[in-house]
C-alpha positions in Angstrom: 13.3 -21.9 15.4 11.6 -19.3 13.2 14.0 -16.7 14.4 16.8 -18.6 12.8 15.0 -18.5 9.5 14.3 -14.8 9.8 17.9 -14.1 10.8 19.2 -16.1 7.8 16.9 -14.3 5.4 18.0 -11.0 6.9 21.7 -11.7 6.6 21.4 -13.1 3.1 19.3 -10.1 2.0 21.9 -7.7 3.5 24.9 -9.5 2.0 23.2 -9.6 -1.5 22.1 -6.0 -1.2 25.7 -4.9 -0.3 27.1 -6.7 -3.3 24.4 -5.1 -5.6 25.0 -1.6 -4.2 28.5 -1.7 -5.7 27.2 -2.2 -9.2 23.6 -1.0 -9.2 22.8 0.9 -6.0 19.0 1.1 -6.8 18.8 -2.7 -7.0 20.5 -3.0 -3.6 17.9 -0.7 -2.0 15.1 -2.7 -3.7 16.5 -5.9 -2.3 16.8 -4.5 1.2 13.2 -3.3 0.9 12.0 -6.7 -0.3 13.9 -8.4 2.5 12.4 -6.1 5.1 8.9 -6.6 3.7 9.3 -10.4 3.8 10.3 -10.2 7.5 7.5 -7.8 8.2 5.0 -10.1 6.6 6.3 -12.9 8.8 6.0 -10.7 11.8 2.4 -9.8 11.0 1.5 -13.5 10.8 2.9 -14.0 14.3 0.9 -11.1 15.6 -2.3 -13.2 15.6 -1.1 -15.4 18.4 -0.1 -12.3 20.4 -3.6 -10.7 20.0 -5.2 -14.0 21.0 -3.2 -14.0 24.3 -4.1 -10.3 24.8 -7.8 -11.3 24.5 -7.2 -14.1 27.0 -5.5 -11.8 29.5 -8.3 -9.3 29.1 -10.9 -11.9 29.9 -9.0 -12.9 33.1 -8.5 -9.4 34.4 -11.2 -6.7 34.4 -9.4 -4.0 32.3 -11.3 -1.6 30.0 -11.0 -2.8 26.4 -10.1 0.7 25.3 -6.9 0.6 27.3 -5.8 -2.8 25.8 -6.6 -1.6 22.3 -4.7 1.7 22.9 -1.7 -0.4 24.1 -1.9 -2.5 20.9 -2.1 0.5 18.7 0.9 2.1 20.4 2.8 -1.1 19.8 1.8 -1.0 16.2 2.8 2.6 15.7 6.2 1.9 17.3 6.9 -1.0 15.0 5.7 0.6 11.8 7.5 3.9 12.4 10.7 2.0 13.3 10.5 -0.1 10.2 9.8 2.9 8.0 12.6 4.9 9.5 15.0 2.0 9.1 14.2 1.6 5.4 14.7 5.3 4.9 18.0 5.2 6.7 19.1 2.3 4.6 18.2 4.2 1.4 20.3 7.2 2.7 17.5 9.5 3.6 18.1 10.0 7.3 16.1 13.3 7.4 13.0 11.5 6.3 13.7 8.7 8.8 13.9 11.2 11.7 10.7 12.8 10.6 9.0 9.4 10.6 10.4 8.7 14.1 9.1 12.1 15.4 5.7 11.5 13.8 5.5 8.1 15.5 6.4 9.6 18.9 3.8 12.4 18.6 1.2 9.8 17.5 1.9 7.7 20.5 1.7 10.8 22.7 -1.6 11.8 21.2 -3.0 8.3 21.5 -2.0 8.0 25.2 -3.6 11.2 26.3 -7.0 9.6 27.2 -5.2 7.0 29.3 -3.1 9.6 31.1 -6.2 11.6 31.8 -8.0 8.5 33.2 -4.9 7.8 35.4 -4.9 11.3 36.8 -8.6 11.1 37.5 -8.1 7.8 39.3 -5.3 9.3 41.4 -7.5 12.3 42.2 -10.3 10.0 43.4 -7.9 8.1 45.7 -6.6 11.3 47.3 
């Protein structure tokens, strides 16, 4: 039922920010930012249970720890870049939002290169 709380917080924050934008646009942006940060903090608190399950899965299956950590880092980059880009778009700075998105994608690509290399080496050994 936490999702209902998050949705209510988000909707109330957006409605209040929309009303404030008419009179004081800066306050509307600040309220949107604060709402986003509250939701982000709640998300981070839920992340602990996800990481616990990842550790449990890793103990059941013999997968290199580096691959699991790379996957978790990629997920983090995705969420952080999406969150930052969304905030920039809400503030009316779509160019900066697109730059954040591009940087996130390039970061994921750079982070995935060792995994791709290991996959190619494994395929070569099988052939």
